[in-house]
C-alpha positions as CSV (number, residue, x, y, z in Angstrom):
1,M,55.0,-49.6,22.7
2,R,58.2,-50.3,20.5
3,T,61.2,-49.0,22.5
4,L,64.8,-48.4,21.4
5,I,67.8,-47.9,23.6
6,I,70.3,-45.4,22.1
7,I,73.8,-46.2,23.4
8,P,76.4,-43.6,22.3
9,A,79.9,-45.0,22.5
10,Y,83.3,-43.5,22.0
11,N,86.4,-45.6,23.1
12,E,84.3,-47.8,25.5
13,E,86.1,-51.1,24.9
14,G,86.3,-51.8,28.6
15,S,82.6,-51.4,29.3
16,I,80.4,-51.7,26.2
17,L,79.9,-55.5,26.4
18,T,78.8,-55.3,30.1
19,T,76.5,-52.5,29.3
20,I,74.8,-54.6,26.6
21,E,74.6,-57.6,28.9
22,D,73.1,-55.4,31.6
23,I,70.4,-54.3,29.2
24,R,69.7,-57.9,28.0
25,T,69.3,-59.0,31.6
26,Y,66.9,-56.3,32.7
27,A,65.1,-55.4,29.5
28,P,65.3,-58.4,27.1
29,D,62.1,-57.2,25.4
30,V,63.7,-53.8,24.3
31,D,65.7,-53.1,21.2
32,F,69.0,-51.3,21.3
33,V,71.5,-49.7,18.9
34,V,75.1,-48.7,19.7
35,I,76.2,-45.5,18.0
36,N,80.0,-46.1,17.7
37,D,81.3,-42.5,17.2
38,C,84.3,-43.4,15.3
39,S,86.2,-45.0,18.3
40,T,89.9,-45.2,18.1
41,D,90.2,-48.2,20.4
42,N,88.7,-51.8,19.9
43,T,85.1,-50.8,20.5
44,K,84.1,-51.3,16.8
45,E,85.8,-54.8,16.7
46,I,84.3,-55.9,20.0
47,L,80.7,-54.9,18.8
48,M,81.2,-56.7,15.5
49,Q,82.4,-59.9,17.2
50,A,79.5,-59.8,19.6
51,G,77.0,-59.3,16.7
52,A,75.5,-56.2,18.3
53,N,73.2,-53.8,16.4
54,V,75.6,-50.9,15.7
55,V,75.8,-47.8,13.6
56,N,79.5,-47.0,12.9
57,L,80.0,-43.2,12.2
58,P,82.7,-42.5,9.7
59,I,83.9,-39.4,11.6
60,N,83.7,-38.4,15.2
61,L,80.5,-36.3,15.7
62,G,80.8,-35.9,19.5
63,I,78.1,-36.9,22.0
64,G,75.4,-34.6,20.5
65,G,75.9,-36.0,17.0
66,G,76.0,-39.5,18.2
67,V,72.8,-39.2,20.1
68,Q,71.0,-37.4,17.3
69,T,71.9,-40.2,15.0
70,G,70.2,-42.5,17.5
71,Y,67.2,-40.4,17.4
72,Q,67.2,-40.4,13.6
73,Y,67.4,-44.1,13.7
74,A,64.5,-44.4,16.1
75,L,62.4,-42.0,14.0
76,E,63.1,-43.7,10.8
77,N,62.4,-47.2,12.1
78,G,59.0,-46.2,13.8
79,Y,59.9,-46.5,17.5
80,D,57.5,-45.1,20.1
81,I,60.0,-44.5,22.9
82,A,63.8,-43.9,22.7
83,I,66.0,-44.0,25.7
84,Q,69.5,-42.6,26.0
85,F,71.9,-45.0,27.9
86,D,75.6,-44.4,28.2
87,G,78.0,-47.1,27.2
88,D,80.6,-46.4,30.0
89,G,78.8,-48.5,32.7
90,Q,77.5,-45.6,34.7
91,H,73.8,-46.3,34.0
92,M,72.0,-49.3,35.5
93,A,69.5,-51.1,33.3
94,E,67.3,-52.1,36.2
95,Y,65.7,-48.6,35.9
96,L,64.8,-48.8,32.2
97,H,61.2,-49.8,32.7
98,D,60.8,-47.1,35.4
99,L,61.8,-44.5,32.8
100,M,59.4,-45.9,30.2
101,A,56.4,-46.2,32.5
102,P,55.2,-42.6,32.6
103,I,55.5,-42.3,28.9
104,E,53.6,-45.6,28.3
105,R,50.8,-44.2,30.6
106,G,50.8,-40.9,28.7
107,E,51.9,-38.9,31.7
108,A,55.1,-37.6,30.3
109,N,57.0,-36.8,27.1
110,I,60.4,-36.8,28.6
111,T,61.7,-38.8,31.6
112,I,65.1,-38.2,33.2
113,G,66.9,-40.6,35.5
114,S,68.0,-38.5,38.5
115,R,70.6,-39.2,41.0
116,F,69.6,-36.4,43.3
117,I,66.0,-37.3,44.3
118,K,66.9,-40.1,46.7
119,K,70.6,-39.3,46.8
120,E,71.7,-42.8,46.6
121,G,74.6,-44.4,44.7
122,F,77.5,-42.4,43.1
123,Q,76.7,-38.7,43.4
124,S,79.5,-37.2,41.2
125,S,82.3,-34.9,42.3
126,A,81.6,-31.8,44.5
127,L,82.6,-29.5,41.5
128,R,80.3,-31.3,39.1
129,R,77.4,-31.2,41.7
130,F,77.9,-27.4,42.0
131,G,77.7,-27.0,38.3
132,I,74.5,-29.2,38.1
133,V,72.8,-27.2,40.8
134,F,73.8,-23.9,39.0
135,L,72.5,-25.1,35.7
136,S,69.4,-26.4,37.3
137,G,68.7,-23.0,38.8
138,L,69.4,-21.3,35.4
139,I,66.9,-23.6,33.6
140,K,64.3,-22.9,36.3
141,M,64.8,-19.1,35.8
142,L,64.7,-19.4,32.0
143,C,61.8,-21.8,31.6
144,G,60.0,-22.1,34.8
145,V,60.7,-25.9,35.1
146,R,62.8,-27.5,37.8
147,V,65.0,-30.4,36.8
148,H,67.4,-31.6,39.4
149,D,69.8,-33.8,37.4
150,V,70.2,-31.6,34.3
151,T,73.3,-33.3,32.9
152,S,71.9,-36.9,33.2
153,G,72.4,-38.7,30.1
154,M,69.9,-41.5,31.1
155,R,66.5,-40.2,29.7
156,A,63.6,-41.5,27.7
157,A,61.5,-39.6,25.0
158,D,58.2,-40.2,23.3
159,R,57.6,-39.9,19.5
160,K,57.0,-36.2,19.7
161,M,60.4,-35.6,21.4
162,I,62.1,-38.3,19.0
163,A,61.0,-36.2,16.0
164,L,62.2,-33.0,17.7
165,Y,65.6,-34.3,18.6
166,A,66.1,-36.2,15.3
167,E,65.8,-32.8,13.5
168,N,67.8,-30.7,15.9
169,Y,70.0,-31.7,18.9
170,A,72.7,-29.6,20.6
171,Q,76.2,-30.9,19.6
172,D,78.2,-29.9,22.5
173,Y,77.3,-31.0,26.0
174,P,73.7,-31.2,24.9
175,E,71.8,-32.6,27.9
176,P,70.8,-29.3,29.5
177,E,69.9,-27.6,26.2
178,A,67.7,-30.6,25.4
179,I,65.6,-30.0,28.5
180,V,65.1,-26.3,27.5
181,A,64.2,-27.4,23.9
182,A,61.7,-30.0,25.2
183,N,60.2,-27.5,27.7
184,L,59.7,-24.8,24.9
185,A,58.1,-27.5,22.8
186,G,55.5,-28.1,25.3
187,A,56.9,-31.3,26.8
188,V,55.9,-32.7,30.1
189,I,59.2,-33.5,31.8
190,E,59.3,-36.0,34.8
191,E,62.3,-37.1,36.9
192,I,62.7,-40.7,37.9
193,P,64.9,-41.6,40.9
194,V,67.8,-43.8,39.9
195,Q,71.2,-44.8,41.1
196,M,74.3,-44.6,38.9
197,R,77.7,-46.1,39.2
198,E,81.1,-44.4,38.7
199,R,82.3,-44.5,35.1
200,Q,83.7,-48.1,34.5
201,S,86.1,-47.2,31.7
202,G,87.3,-44.5,29.5
203,K,87.5,-40.8,30.5
204,S,84.9,-38.1,30.9
205,S,85.0,-35.1,28.5
206,I,84.3,-32.8,31.5
207,H,87.1,-32.6,34.1
208,S,89.0,-30.1,36.4
209,L,89.1,-26.6,34.9
210,K,87.1,-27.7,32.0
211,S,84.1,-27.9,34.3
212,I,84.2,-24.1,34.7
213,Y,84.4,-23.6,30.9
214,Y,81.6,-26.0,30.5
215,M,79.3,-24.1,32.9
216,I,80.0,-20.8,31.1
217,K,79.6,-22.2,27.6
218,V,76.4,-24.1,28.5
219,S,74.9,-21.1,30.4
220,I,75.4,-18.9,27.3
221,A,73.9,-21.5,25.1
222,L,70.9,-21.9,27.2
223,A,70.2,-18.2,27.5
224,A,70.7,-17.8,23.7
225,Y,68.4,-20.7,22.9
226,R,65.6,-19.3,25.2
227,I,65.9,-15.9,23.6
228,T,65.8,-17.2,20.1
229,H,62.9,-19.7,20.6
230,R,59.3,-19.2,21.5
231,R,57.4,-21.5,23.7
232,V,54.8,-23.6,21.8
233,K,51.2,-22.9,22.9
234,S,49.3,-25.9,24.0
C-alpha cells in the first residue's frame, strides 16, 4: 500500500531534521510531507536547504488545519494509508510499520500509538495523564469505545478515514474528536503499544492551567459532536 507520513510542524527548527532522519532510517520506503504551519523561526529555511517534501502554509492554521492539509494531500495523491507523526521529536519512527500492519491486513481503519498499554518510555506529566484518563472515560461513555491514549498524535488512517479527515477535521486540539468522528463513521480503531520521548524542542500548546481549559473545552466539543452526529450503520 502507498503510505504517506504527515508531519505537522510549527517552529520545530531544533528537531525537524532529526525527525526526518529517524523516518528515513526506519521507514525508507515510505513517503512523507512536512506541513509547515507558517513557522516564525527557521523551520522553513531548514526544510528548503534539506530538500524535504514540504507544504508551506501562508497563514497559521493551528494543529488541526495543518493535519487536515496533510490528509487532503494524501487524498489528492492517491495514498492508501496516512500516518500522523509529530515534528517535535516525541514520536519514534521504529514503530511506523507496527502502526501500518493492522491496516494493511484489513483489521483496522485507524491505529493509534499508545504510551499507556505497556507503560514504557516517557509517560507525560501527572496533570496531563489525569486529563487523558478523563477524556478516555468520556469517549467510552459517549461512543462505547475505549481508547487509552486519546491525545496521541501518532496514528495511522486508511483510505476511508483519509477521505473523512480531508473533508472535516477538528481545528483546536483535534485528536480526541477525531476518535469520536472515526467511531461514528463505523471505523475499527486499534491501539498499538509504542514508546515516546519527551519533546525535543519547541513548546507544547497545552501547559499548566491551560490543561484544565483544554479538558473543559474538549469535553464540550466531544459531547456536542456526539449529539449532532449519527452513527453510520454497518
